[in-house]
N, C-alpha and C positions, 0 to 999 in steps of 0.2 A: 504494500500500500504506500502511495506516495506521501511525502511530507505535507503537513498543513501549511508549511512555509514555502512550498513550491509555487510561487507566483512572482510576478515582476512589478505590477502596478496596482496599488490599492486605492479604492475610494472609501474614505472613512467618514461615515455620517455621524454627526455629533462630536466632531473633533475639537470643539470649543468647550466641551464638558470634561470633567476629570478623567473618566475612563477612556473616552474616545481620544483625548489628547495623549494619555499615557500610551495607548496602543499605537497611535500615529508616530509618536517619538521613537518608539521601539522599532517600528518598521523602517523608519528613516535611518536609524542607527545601524541596521544590518544591510543597508544598501538598496532598499526597495524605493521605487518611485511612489510618492504618496500625494494624492489629491484630497484635500480636506473640504468638507461640506458642513454647513451649520447655519445658525440664525441666532441673533441678528447679524447683519453684515459687518458691523464694527468688531464684534466679538470673534467671528471666524477669521477676519483679516488679521487681527492681532494674534490669534492662535497660529495662523500659518507662519508668521514670522518667528514665533517662539519655537514652533516645531521644526522649522526648516523644510516645510513641505514644498512640493513642486507645482502646486496649483490650488486654486480656491474656487469654490462654488457656493453660492448662497442658496440654502435649502432648509425649509422647516419641515420636519417629519410629520407635523400636524397639518400639512397642506391638504387641499381638496384632491380627490382622485384625478381630476383633470389636470391640476398643477403637477401632481406627481408624474403623470404620463408625459407632460411636457418636459419635466426635469429629466426623466429617463431618456427621452429622445435627445435632449441637449447633451447629456453625458455620452451617449453613443456617437454623437457627431463630433464633440470636442475631444473625447478620450476613448477612441475605439479600441485601444489595447488594454483597457481595464480588465484584469483577470482576478480581482479580489474585491468583494463587497463586504464592508464591515458595518453592521447595523448597531451603533452604539449610542444613539440618541436616547435620552431617558427623561421621563417626566413623573414627578410625584405629586399627589394631590390629597390633602387631608379631608376627612369626613367627620364632622362633629355632630353626632346624632342628638346630643343633649341640647344643642342650640340650633338645630336644623329648622329653618322657617317652615311654617305649616302651609303656606300658600305662595303663589306668585306675587310679585316678581322675584322675591328672595329665594324661593324654592327652585324656580327655573334657573336662576343664576348659579345656585349650588350644583345643580345637575349638569349644567353646561361646563362648569369648572372641572367636574369629575370626568365628563365625556371627553374633554380635550386630552386627558391622560390616556384614556383608552385609544383614542384616535392616533396619538403620537407613538404609543408603545406597541400597538397592535396593527392598526390599519396602515400606518406609514411603512413599517418594514415589510408587511405582507405585499402591499401594492408595489413597492419599489423593487423587491426581490423578483417578483413575477415579471415586471416590466423589463428588468435588466437580464433576466435569465437567458433570452436568446443571445445576447452579447456574450455572456459568460460561457455559454455552451460552445460558442465559436472560437474560444481562446485556444491557440494551437497546443499549448502545453497543459491544458486543463485549467480549472478555476477553483476559487474558494469563496464560500459564503460564511462569514463569521458573525454569529448572533450573540449579543451580550445579554444574558439573563441575570437573575438575582437569586440570592439565598432565600428571599421572601417568596419566590415562586415555588419553593420546595417546602419551606416551613413558614406559614403565613402569620408570623408574629408581629408584623407591622400593623398593629391594631388601629392606629390613627389613620392609616391609609389602606383600607381594605381593597380598593380598586387596584392599587399598585401590585400587591401580591398576585391578584387574579390575572393582571396583564402579563406578569412574568411567568406564571404557570402556563399561560398560552405560549410564551417564548420557548419553553422547554418542549411542550407537545409539538409545536410547529417545527422546531429544529429536528427532533427525533423522526417525525414522520416525513418531513421533507428529505432528510438524508436517506431514509428507506426507499422512497420513490426514486430519487436520483440514482441510487445504486443500481436500479433496474434499467432506467431509461437513459441516464447520462452519467455513467460512473466517473467520467473525467471531472465532474463538479463535486467537490467535497464540502460537507457542511460541518462547521465547528461551532460548538456552543460553549461559551465561557460563562460560568455561573459566578457572579461577583458578590462580594460582601459590600458593605457601605465603604465607599472610597471617596476621599476628599482631603484637601490640604489642612483642614482644621479638625477633622473628626474621622473616625474609622481608620481603615488601612490607608497608608500613604500611597499616592500614585506611583512613586518609584518602586516601592515594595510590591505593589500589585503587578507592575510591568515585569519585574524580575521573575516573579513566580509564573506569570503567563508565558514568558520567554522560555523558561525551562520546560514547561509542559508542552508547548508547541514544538519545541525542538525534539522531544522524544516521541512526537506523533499522536498525542492525545486528541480525541475528537470531542468528547463532552467532559468537562472537568470543572471543579470548583477551585476557588482561590481563597487563601486565608481560611477563615472559619467555615467557608462554604465547602471546602475540600472534603471534609469528613462526611458531611451531609450527602453530597453527590455520590461518594463511594458507597455509603449505606443504601442509597436508592438503587444503585446497580446491583449490589449484593442481594437485595430483597426482590426487586422487580425485573432486574436485567434478564434472568433466564426466561421468564414468561414473555418478555418483549421479544427476545431473540427467537423463541419458538413461534410466536405469532408472525414475526417478520419472515421466517423461513417458509411458512406455509402460505403466505400471502401471494396472490397472483394478480398482477395489474391487469386491468381490462385490455382487450386487444385494441391496437391502434386503429 
């Protein structure tokens, strides 16, 4: 099986956020060409200079389906040699049921606030991945899709943000099943899932420590792995549910083309 690091040019979504920036810096440090994408423009432009990236695109993962389609078309036109997509944009949103408004407009505002989290964490990477999949499948040496999930997608103890854990549970299910399908129809496209802890400059795991652990696990060829306190959780998931998943995967037959 080829290495997760066998790619030449990465598009890193959310590179102005702690995890995306740490991954982009690592890829640049090992000689990869990196195009960073994020929002707002001032933030992603500053991140490009800090990272030493080779290109910048303004993109909000919470964009409309039409805007995501336009963005994917622009990527294919401007950077046709992209062979790695990194979905690292991340949005958290708190839900305080004790103070939830009982009626609109307050209730509607609260729902819209939570909805943006799901749009950015779920719809954004889903649409962008499928829009860019034809480009990735054409990559001469194969391609990589890297999805950044969360410890809270496995153990939903982020009680103030119930929607966040739900969105990251989706990331895990999406990554696993996407990988299974691609193994059958496009084995040259590998899917990697990085299960992250809290990462930030003032709390949680430091970005440098996060990147160092990710680097070691990518270099040894891991496909789904946890970082920091998430490592043990992911290992236990595979010990408990991995055999059942592998058995189901082995017996699954995709529909005829």
